[in-house]
N, C-alpha and C positions, 0 to 999 in steps of 0.2 A: 251403504257399504258394509260388507261382512268380513270377518276373519276367514283364514283358510278352513277352520273347523265349522264354519257356518254360523257362528255367533255374531250378532250385530255389534258393530263397534260403538263404544260409548260416545256421547256428545263431545266429550272433551278430546278423545282420540280422533273423532271426525274433524274437529276444529284443527287439531294439530296437523292432520294429514292435508287439509285444505291449505293451511299456511305453508306447509313444506312445498306443496305443489306450486303456490303462488310464488314463493321465493325462488324455486327452481326455474320456472318460467321467465321471471324478470331477470334472474342472474344469467340465463342463457342468452337472452336479448342483449343485455348489457356487454357480455363478452364478445358477442358478434360485432357489436358496435365499436368496442375498443380496438378490435382487430383492424376494423376500417380505419380508425383514427391513426393507427400506427403505420398503415401501409399506403393509404391514398396519397397521391402525389398532388400537391396544390401548387398553383402557378407562383413563381417569384416575381415580385414587382420592384422596380427600381425606385429610388427616391428622387423626387423632382425638387429642384432648386428654387422653391417658392415658399412664400409666407402666406398662409391662409387664416382668415378670420371666419370662424363658424359660428353662426347665430342659431341657437336651439329652438325648437318648437315646443318641446315638453313631452314628446313621445319617447319615453324612456328607452325602449328597446332599439328604436331607430337612432335617437341621438347618441347613445353609448356606442352603437356600432359604427356610425358615421365619424365620431370623434376618435375612436380607435384606428379606424383606417386612415383618416387624415394625419394622425400623429406618426403613422408609419410611412406615409407616401410623401408628405410635405417636409422640407428641411425645418419649418417652424410652423406651429399651429397655436393660434389663440381661440379659445372658447368663450363664448358670451351670451347674455341674455338679450331679448329683444330691446329692452329699455335702454341698454348700453351701446346699441348698434353704432350710432354716430360717433360717440366719445371714442370707443375703442378703435374705430376705423381711422379716425383723424389723428389719434395718438400713435397708432402702430404702422400705418401706411402699408397694409398687406398687398400682395399681388392679386388676391381674389377675396371678396366678401361673398361667402356662401350663405344663403338665408334658407332655412328649412321651412316651407309651407306658407309662412307669412300670414297665418290666420289665427284666430281664437285668442291666443295670448299676446298678440302684438298690440302695441299702443296705437291710439288713433293717429298719431303723427308719424307712423312707421314710413309711409310713402314719402313724406317730406324729408325724413332722414336719409332714405335712399337716394333722393334726388341730390341732397347735399353731398353724399358719398361719392356719387358720380361726378359731381362738379369739382371734386378733388382730383379727378383723373384716375380714380380707382375703378377696377373691373368689378362688376357685380353679377351674381347668378342666384337664381331661386329654383329650388326643387320641390315641386308639388307632389305630395304623396297621398292626398285625400281626394284625388279626382275620381269620378266626376261630381262628387256629392256637394260641392260649394262653388260650382262653376257660375253661379250668379255673381260672384265677386272676383274669382281669380283672374279672369282676362284684364280687368282693370288694373289688379295688382301687377300682372306680368309685364305691362307696358312700362313699368318704372325700372326694369332690369335689362342689363346687356344680354344675358343668356337666360333662357327658360328651359327647365327640364320638367318633364312630367312622367310619372310611371304609367300613366293610362294612354294606351295606344289611341283610343277614341277622342282624346282631347288635343292632340297635336294641331289639328286644323283650326280648332277655335282660337288658339292663340296666334297662329298666323293670320287668321282672318281679322283678328283685332288689331294687328299692325305690328306684332312682334317679328323681328327679322331673324333671330337665331333660336329656333325651337327644336328641342330633341326629345326623344322618348328615352328615358332611363329607368329601366325596371328597378323595382325594390330588390332587397336582399336581406341577409341576416348576419348578425354577429355570432360566430361559431364559438367565441368565448363566453358568451351568455347562454345561447341555446345550444346544448350539447348533450350527448348521452350521459346519464349517471344513474347510480343506484340510489333509491329513495325508500324512506320508511314505508311500512305497510299502510299507514294512514293515507298515503297518496295513491294507492293502488285502486284501480277500477277496470271494468270491462270497457266502458265507453265514457269518453269525457268531451265536454264542450265548454269553451271559454269564450265569452263575448256577450254583448248586450242583446236583449231580446227585441230586435227590430221587427216590424210587422211580418215580413216574409219568413223570418225565422220562427216566429210564434206559429204561423200558419203550418210550416213544416213539422215543428215539434208536436203540435197538436195531433198530427196524423201518425206519428211514430211513438206516441206516448205508451201504448200497451207493450210494445217491444222494449222500451227503455225501462219500463216498470219491472220487466222480468229479468233484468240484468243489473249488475252493480254499475250504476250510472252516476256520474258527478257532473253538474252544471254549475258554472260560475259566471255571474254577471248580473247587471241590473235589468229589472222589469220582468223577470221570468214568473213573478207572482201573478202575471196576467194570462198564464196558460189556463185552458179551459178546464183541465184536471189537475190543477197544481197540488192538490192535496196528496195525489199519488206519488209524487216526487219531492214533496216539500222537504223531507229530511235529508234529501240528497242535492238540494240546491243551496247554494251560497250566493246571497243577493249583494254581498259587499264587493267593492273593487279588489281585484287580486293583484298583488305586486309582481313585477316580472320574474323575480327569482322563485316566487311560489308557483307561478305559471309554469315554469320550466319543471318543477318537480311534479306537478299534476300531469303534464304531458308525458314525462317519463315513466309515471305509474300507471299509464293507461295501455291497454291492449289495442284499443282503437281511439284515434282522436278525430272528431268530426270538424270539418271546415265547411262553412256555409256562408258565402259572401252576402253582405247586406244588399237590399234592393236599391238599385241606382235612383229609381223614381219613388220618392217617399215624401209625401206632403208634410209630414210631421217632422222629421229628423233631418232631412237634406234640403239644400237650396239648389235646385237643379231644374230651373224653369224650362230649359231647352230640352228636357227629358233625355239627356244623353245616356245611353246604355253603359253599364260596366262591362268593358271587354277585357280587361287586365286583371291578373291574380293579385290577391291581397298579400301583405307581409306575412301573415299566418302560414301561408302555403310554405314558404321557406322555413319558418321557425319551427313548425311541426316536423318537417322532414330532417332538419338539422339535429332534432332530438332522438332521431333513429326509431321512430314509432310509427305504425301503420296510420297513414292519413286517408281518411275518405272525404272526398270534396266534391262539391257540385262543380260544373264545368264553366270556365270563362273561356273566351275566344282564344286567348294567347296561351293557354295551359300547356298545349303540346309543344310549344317552343321551348319550355323550360324543364318539363318532365314527361316522361312516357307513361300514360295511363295504363294500368294493368301490370306495369312492371316496377314502377318506382313509387306509385300511389295508386289508390282505387278511387273510381269516380261513381256517381250515381246521378241519375236524371229525374227520379221521383221518390216519394217516401217508400213506395213498395219496392222499388229496386235498392234502396238503401237497406231496408230490412233484410232482403234476400241476401245481399252480399255481406252485410255485417254479420249475419248469423253464420254464413259460410266461414268467413275468416276468423270468427272467435272460435270456431271448432277446428281450424287448421292452423296450429301455431307455426309449423315449419313455412307454409307459404306466406303467412303474416310477416314473419321475421325476415324472410328473403326479400320481399318488397320494400319493407322498412329500411333494410340495410342498403339496398340499391338507391333509394331515395336520399340516404344519408351520404352516399358516395357522390352522387350527382351534385348534391348542394355543396359539398365541401370543395369540389373542383371548379364549380362555375358560378355559384350564386352567393358570393360573399361581398360585403361592403368594399373590400379591397378591390374586388373586380370592378364593381360599378364606379368607384371614385377614380381609379386609374383611367377608366374609359372617359369619365368627365374631364380629367386633366389633359387627355389626348385631344378632346374637342377644343377646350379653352386655350391651351397653351402650345399647341402644335407648331405654331409659326415662330414664336419667340422664346421658347424655352425647350430645353431637352433634359431628359432625366439623367441622373447620375448612376453609374454602375451598370 
């Protein structure tokens, strides 16, 4: 870069100019997003005259979002941990015991506890949000509940075939109080950001786009990325530690492009899916990235078009070469990048919140014997 008189700018002035441009770009995006937040019309949901006991799984972004929505939708909410399931249910006698996922952190006697809860005449429901990755176990778990919800359209039939009578597909969503547009310090700024563990399909993909990533300001956060073929090329830009939710939001907001790449559904190392069921539904990151008002570039799952319009509200790619081509284009075209990001934010605010999903769950479970207030 040169001055008007043709003299080259000093390194300090170049750095200042780059910093000014980065601040202007991020400030412009944040301003566009704030305009959306002030003008978008979100649905108003009534309060249901029900008491709900919610048993968390340990997925912080999901648990916080579900708890927030339930506290607004139900007249009374109790939140508990898996070990306290039966004690809380027997003491509080809720209208619904809602369990998130029923995997990983749940005690071995979890199913016996649920059977005891049902013997008290209490209504139970489980929401599987990790399908199809653990379907070696989930059909047996599902049989112990009155209502079974799964975010994965490809898993509804396996629960029905197992003998569950009331099975419903309930997509995931986002807490817009957690994932939201914000201004962040320059340390969070990047051209391209990815957050998530290096499952085999992701390693294969990133190995092929490594030269492109190395040529841009890239940030990768998550475990196992030291297994990249050319890890040394990005080692200084990879954080192998777990990233808290609040930090994740900051990194999303600091990025020009955030990559979404679903994990492989058939993975002999990290998943328990002997049926080899494909992943057909989008992951929670799809909603979380869009809720931050940043350009999301995602691979395609079958139901993506039900929730977002590719090319208008987010950008898709079908191969490493296509990712490189499209990412390069949108990095160079700020206006188009921001317009797509803002439309994705609008769609998310209107349709893809946990308030929306939990209200739908209440309609299914309580439609015959309860009616909402207001």
